[in-house]
C-alpha positions in Angstrom: 0.0 0.0 0.0 1.3 3.4 -1.0 0.3 6.2 1.4 0.6 10.0 0.7 0.5 12.5 3.5 -0.5 16.2 3.2 0.7 18.4 6.0 2.9 21.4 6.7 6.0 19.9 5.2 7.1 21.7 2.0 9.4 24.6 2.9 8.1 24.6 6.5 10.9 26.2 8.6 9.3 25.1 11.9 10.9 22.6 14.2 7.7 21.0 15.4 6.1 20.9 12.0 9.0 19.1 10.4 9.4 16.6 13.3 5.7 15.7 13.2 6.0 15.2 9.4 8.9 12.9 9.9 7.2 11.0 12.7 4.1 10.1 10.8 6.0 8.7 7.9 8.2 6.6 10.2 5.2 5.4 12.3 3.3 4.3 9.2 6.2 2.5 7.6 7.5 0.8 10.7 4.2 -0.3 12.2 2.1 -1.3 9.1 4.6 -2.3 6.4 3.1 0.4 4.0 5.2 2.8 1.9 4.3 6.2 3.2 5.8 9.6 2.2 5.1 13.3 2.4 3.5 15.0 -0.6 5.2 18.2 -1.4 2.4 20.8 -1.6 3.2 24.5 -2.2 0.1 26.1 -0.7 1.1 29.7 -1.2 2.0 29.5 -4.9 -1.6 28.9 -6.0 -2.8 31.9 -3.9 -0.2 34.2 -5.3 -1.2 33.3 -8.8 -4.6 35.0 -8.3 -4.6 38.7 -9.4 -4.0 41.1 -6.6 -7.5 42.7 -7.0 -9.1 39.2 -6.5 -7.1 38.6 -3.3 -8.2 42.1 -2.1 -11.9 41.3 -2.8 -11.7 38.0 -1.0 -10.1 39.7 2.0 -12.5 42.6 2.2 -15.6 40.4 1.6 -14.7 38.0 4.4 -13.6 40.8 6.7 -17.0 42.6 6.6 -19.1 39.5 6.5 -19.6 39.7 10.3 -20.5 43.4 10.2 -19.0 46.9 9.7 -17.2 47.2 13.0 -15.6 43.7 12.7 -14.5 44.5 9.2 -12.9 47.8 10.2 -11.1 46.2 13.1 -9.9 43.3 11.0 -8.5 45.4 8.2 -6.8 47.7 10.7 -5.2 44.7 12.4 -4.0 43.4 9.0 -2.5 46.7 8.0 -0.6 47.0 11.3 0.6 43.5 11.0 1.9 44.0 7.5 3.7 47.2 8.5 5.4 45.5 11.3 6.3 42.5 9.1 8.0 44.8 6.6 9.9 46.4 9.3 11.0 43.1 10.7 12.0 41.8 7.3 14.4 44.8 7.0 16.1 43.9 10.3 16.0 40.2 9.3 18.1 40.9 6.2 20.9 42.1 8.5 21.2 38.7 10.0 20.3 36.6 6.9 23.7 34.9 6.9 23.0 33.5 10.3 19.5 32.4 9.2 21.0 30.7 6.2 23.0 28.4 8.4 19.8 27.3 10.2 18.0 26.8 6.9 20.8 24.6 5.6 20.2 22.3 8.5 16.5 22.3 7.8 17.1 21.5 4.1 19.1 18.5 5.2 16.3 17.3 7.4 13.7 17.9 4.6 15.6 15.7 2.2 16.0 12.8 4.7 12.2 12.7 5.3 10.6 10.3 2.7 8.8 12.5 0.2 7.5 12.5 -3.3 9.8 14.1 -5.9 7.2 16.4 -7.5 6.0 19.7 -6.0 2.3 20.3 -6.4 0.0 23.3 -6.2 -3.8 23.5 -6.4 -3.8 23.4 -10.2 -2.1 20.0 -10.5 -2.2 18.2 -7.2 -4.8 15.8 -8.6 -2.0 14.3 -10.6 -0.6 12.7 -7.4 -3.8 10.7 -6.8 -2.5 8.0 -9.3 0.6 7.5 -7.1 -1.1 6.5 -3.8 -3.7 4.0 -2.6 -4.5 6.0 0.5 -4.2 9.6 1.7 -3.7 11.2 5.1 -4.0 14.8 6.2 -2.3 15.8 9.4 -1.0 16.3 11.9 0.0 19.9 12.9 -2.3 22.9 12.6 -3.5 22.3 9.1 -7.1 23.0 10.1 -6.5 26.3 11.9 -8.0 29.5 10.6 -4.8 31.1 9.7 -5.8 33.9 7.3 -7.6 34.6 4.1 -5.3 33.0 1.6 -5.3 29.8 3.7 -9.1 29.8 3.9 -9.8 30.4 0.2 -6.8 28.5 -1.2 -5.3 25.9 1.0 -7.9 24.5 3.5 -9.7 22.3 0.9 -6.4 20.7 0.0 -5.5 20.1 3.6 -8.9 18.4 3.9 -8.0 16.1 0.9 -10.8 17.4 -1.3 -8.7 16.7 -4.4 -8.7 12.9 -3.6 -11.4 11.0 -5.6 -14.1 9.2 -3.5 -13.0 5.8 -4.5 -9.7 6.1 -2.6 -9.4 6.0 1.2 -8.7 9.3 2.9 -8.6 10.2 6.6 -7.1 12.7 9.0 -4.5 12.0 11.6 -4.1 14.4 14.5 -4.7 17.8 12.9 -5.0 20.7 15.3 -7.8 23.2 14.9 -9.4 26.2 16.7 -11.6 25.7 19.7 -13.8 28.7 18.7 -14.9 29.9 15.3 -15.2 33.6 14.6 -15.6 33.3 10.8 -18.6 31.6 9.3 -16.9 31.0 6.0 -14.1 29.1 7.7 -16.5 26.9 9.7 -18.6 26.1 6.6 -15.6 25.2 4.4 -14.0 23.0 7.1 -17.1 21.0 8.1 -18.2 20.5 4.5 -14.8 19.1 3.5 -14.1 16.8 6.4 -17.5 15.1 6.2 -16.1 13.4 3.1 -13.2 11.7 5.0 -13.5 8.0 5.7 -12.2 8.5 9.3 -11.7 11.6 11.3 -9.3 12.2 14.2 -7.9 15.4 15.8 -5.2 16.0 18.4 -7.0 17.8 21.1 -10.0 16.6 23.2 -11.5 20.1 23.2 -11.5 20.1 19.4 -13.0 16.7 19.1 -15.9 17.6 21.4 -16.6 20.7 19.4 -16.3 19.0 16.0 -18.5 16.0 17.0 -21.3 18.4 17.8 -21.0 20.3 14.5 -20.6 17.5 12.0 -22.6 14.9 14.0 -20.0 12.2 13.4 -17.5 10.3 15.4 -14.2 12.1 15.9 -11.3 10.3 17.6 -8.7 11.9 19.7 -5.2 10.6 18.9 -1.6 11.4 19.9 0.5 14.0 18.1 2.6 12.1 15.5 5.8 12.7 17.4 4.5 10.6 20.3 4.0 7.6 18.1 7.7 7.1 18.2 9.6 5.9 21.3 12.6 7.7 22.8 14.9 5.0 21.2 13.4 5.7 17.8 13.9 9.4 18.2 17.5 8.8 19.2 18.0 7.4 15.7 16.7 10.6 14.2 18.6 13.2 16.2 22.0 14.8 15.4 24.4 15.7 18.2 25.0 19.3 19.1 28.4 20.8 19.9 27.7 22.0 23.4 29.6 20.1 26.1 28.6 22.0 29.2 25.4 21.8 31.2 22.8 24.3 30.1 19.2 25.5 30.3 17.4 25.5 26.9 14.9 28.2 26.2 12.8 28.0 23.1 10.2 30.7 22.6 7.9 31.4 19.7 5.9 34.2 21.3 6.9 37.8 21.8 7.6 39.8 24.9 10.3 40.2 27.5 8.6 38.8 30.6 9.3 35.1 29.8 12.8 35.9 28.6 13.7 37.8 31.7 12.3 35.0 33.9 14.4 32.4 32.0 17.5 34.6 32.2 17.0 34.9 36.0 16.5 31.2 36.5 19.7 30.4 34.6 21.6 33.0 36.7 20.3 31.4 39.9 21.3 27.9 38.9 24.6 29.2 37.4 23.9 27.6 34.1 24.3 29.1 30.6 21.1 29.8 28.7 20.9 28.4 25.2 18.4 30.1 22.9 17.2 29.7 19.3 16.5 33.4 18.3 14.4 34.8 15.4 12.5 31.6 14.6 9.3 32.9 13.0 10.6 36.4 12.1 13.1 38.9 13.4 12.4 39.8 17.0 13.9 42.7 18.9 13.4 40.7 22.1 15.8 38.0 20.8 18.7 40.3 19.9 20.5 40.0 23.3 18.7 37.0 24.7 20.7 34.0 25.8 24.3 33.2 26.6 24.6 30.9 23.7 22.5 31.8 20.6 22.0 28.8 18.3 21.7 29.6 14.6 23.0 26.2 13.2 20.4 23.7 14.5 17.8 22.1 12.4 15.0 19.7 13.6 17.4 16.8 14.2 19.7 19.0 16.4 16.6 20.5 18.1 15.8 17.1 19.5 19.4 16.9 20.9 19.2 20.4 22.4 16.2 19.2 24.5 17.6 15.7 25.2 20.8 17.1 26.7 19.3 20.1 28.5 19.1 20.3 32.3 15.9 22.3 32.1 13.7 23.3 29.2 11.8 26.6 29.3 9.3 27.1 26.4 5.9 28.3 25.0 6.1 25.6 22.3 3.8 22.6 22.3 6.4 20.3 20.6 9.2 21.5 22.8 7.0 20.5 25.8 6.2 17.1 24.2 9.8 16.3 23.5 10.7 17.3 27.1 8.3 14.6 28.2 9.7 12.1 25.8 13.2 12.7 27.2 12.0 13.0 30.9 13.4 16.5 31.2 12.4 19.1 33.8 10.5 21.7 31.9 8.3 24.8 32.3 5.8 25.9 29.7 4.1 29.2 29.2 0.9 30.4 27.5 1.8 31.8 24.1 0.6 35.3 23.2 0.5 34.6 19.4 -2.9 35.1 18.0 -4.5 33.6 14.8 -8.0 34.1 13.4 -9.4 31.2 15.5 -8.0 32.6 18.8 -4.9 31.6 20.7 -3.0 28.4 20.2 -2.9 27.5 23.9 -5.7 24.8 24.0 -3.3 22.2 22.7 -0.9 22.8 25.5 -3.7 22.7 28.1 -5.0 19.4 26.7 -1.5 17.9 26.6 -0.6 18.8 30.2 -3.9 17.7 31.5 -3.8 14.3 29.8 -0.4 13.4 31.0 -0.7 14.7 34.6 1.7 17.6 34.0 -0.5 20.6 34.7 1.9 22.0 37.3 4.4 22.5 34.4 2.3 25.5 33.2 3.7 28.6 34.9 3.7 32.3 34.6 6.8 34.4 34.3 6.3 35.6 37.8 6.2 32.0 39.1 9.3 31.0 37.2 11.1 34.1 38.7 10.5 32.6 42.2 12.1 29.2 41.4 15.2 28.6 43.4 16.2 25.1 42.6 15.7 22.4 40.1 12.4 20.4 40.4 12.7 16.9 38.8 9.4 15.4 37.5 8.1 12.0 38.3 7.1 10.7 34.9 5.6 7.4 36.1 2.0 8.4 35.4 2.8 10.1 32.1 4.7 7.0 30.8 1.7 4.8 31.7 -0.7 7.1 29.8 1.6 7.4 26.9 1.9 3.7 26.5 -1.9 3.3 26.5 -2.6 6.2 24.2 0.1 5.1 21.7 -1.6 1.8 21.3 -5.0 3.5 20.8 -3.6 5.8 18.2 -1.9 3.0 16.3 -5.2 1.1 16.4 -6.9 4.0 14.9 -4.3 4.2 12.1 -4.7 0.5 11.4 -8.5 0.9 11.0 -8.2 4.1 9.0 -5.8 2.4 6.6 -8.3 -0.5 6.1 -5.8 -3.0 7.4 -6.9 -6.1 9.4 -4.9 -9.1 10.6 -5.6 -11.1 7.4 -4.6 -8.5 4.9 -1.9 -6.5 6.7 0.9 -5.7 4.2 4.2 -7.4 4.8 
């Protein structure tokens, strides 16, 4: 059986995004004897091919669909964001040589993840349907309400609408909003996923919401990275060149509060602070943040940065998950980044609650007060992980249409 996966893989410069893409391929291939690979889908190319005036009409039409005040607020927010983005890009160009080092490590990781050779866009992605017997969408936040180009251009593809009805297609652990502010988004998402053979999501809160809307069973499964054991991830990671003990701080959100708290903790424990600055875009908060600023690590090195850290401080879901995999002491913060569907914190809440780690969620003020290291007892978390991994693999087996008699060898 040949299986094609559609997720945030093609030119995705995000550590967690690439690691979950690698994990799902490895889990499918090692557990079920199928031949799975990532489909290279360039989502933005198709949107940018539309005339500019058409993209403006789409944006304005959706912005004002919920009323005049909402439209004015949304357009104003977009203009401010674009102005800030242009300013940040100017600053980013000054450190582009450092960013290039990181992207080379990412490129190496891209190539080592099994993937199809062709790059598709909306106009030709149907061509890949002849290559695969089954299609999977997920994991990652492929069902989030990111913005207008994603809604009008990419969401149907990430729901596998291009796959003909005669072929199996299902979702595995996509993440989605827990609230819907835009009617157009809700309508497009629900109409698309009703056509899937099996539906699963990553968060319990999302499953409850979705079940009520589409009136169909939605299963909660593990994030793809948790399908692999620690020993399996050891085969995927690349050693870093830091020999001393350190605290690893990985932040995607903005603001100085968390950064100041992490700096103070490192000072109290007399450990250097390792950071990975300017991940999403140039950030003034990152310029002088950290004793050791890492610009050379890709996803494979990212695993090693967590595995060898004494303590991990983060607002990243996947950094928290890998901290659990490697039994690290970690602290996680709510992230202040906003998308159209609200914040991205629900996935962190659900993760910490399920694995009995809710005390790991702290505020900057609480971290400031920490005086010593606080090792975590992972007995309960390991027990839950073992059970949930089996449940998630059982879901994949069913979704693939495999039973004990016809399982590929």
